[in-house]
C-alpha positions, 0 to 999 in steps of 0.5 A: 336446588336440584343437582344436574343430571349429568356431571362434567369433568370440571365440577368438583367431586363431593367427598366420598365419591371417586372421580376418574375414568369409569372403566378404571373404577373397580366397581365397574370391572364385573359389568365391563367383563360381561360386556366384553365377553358378550361383544367377543362372542358376538364378534366371534359368531359374526366372523365365523358365520359371515366374514370368514366363510366369505374370505374362505370362499374367495381364497378357494375361488382364487386358488381354483382359478390359479390351479386352473390357470396352471393346468391350462398353462401346462396344457398349452405348453404341451401343445406348443411342445408338440407344435415345435416337435412337428415343426422341427420334424417338418423342417427336417423332412423338408431339408431331406427332401431338398437334399434329395431333389438337389441330388437328383438335379445334380445327377440329371445335369451331370447326365445331360452334360455327359450326353452333350459332351459325348455328342460334341465329341462325336461331332468333333471326331467326325469333323476331325475325320473329315479334316484329316481326309481333306488334308490327306487329299490335299497332301496327295494332290500336293505330292503329285504336284511336288514331283512336277514342281521339283522337276521344273525347279531342277530344270530351271536351276540346272539351266541357269547354272550351266546355261543349257536345259537338261533332258526330261528323263535326266531331270525325272530320274534325279527327282525320283532318286531324291524322293525315294530317300 
């Protein structure tokens, strides 16, 4: 009978043949090394010509995007710094303007208050002068009446004390004498 074309691991190996895993058989080492070299060169060429350029291009694209993003971030930072500086300058200008306006308003209100005070003071001085004139006129009228009242009172007192009314000339002289002092 004919031998089977293909052997399984369970069959008995005839004498003289070495059994075991073919890559570990010494007579196959040379062909295995050749195929190893061919596979290595083929894989190397495929990696060098196809895969590595694609990976390199992806890395370069990514690095360019990162560099562009960093440059854009730097530009945006400069823009924001300029905007902050402009804002701070505008804020300082606004504060200075507010201080100026407040100073002007303070001066204006002080001037208005001073003018109002002066006007009221003038009105009060005029009223005071009128009051002093009125008081002087009243005092003068009262002083003119005081002589008559004093003469009448002196006449009434003397008449009551002695029972007889003194003469008008005597009462007038006595009152004039007391008013001179």
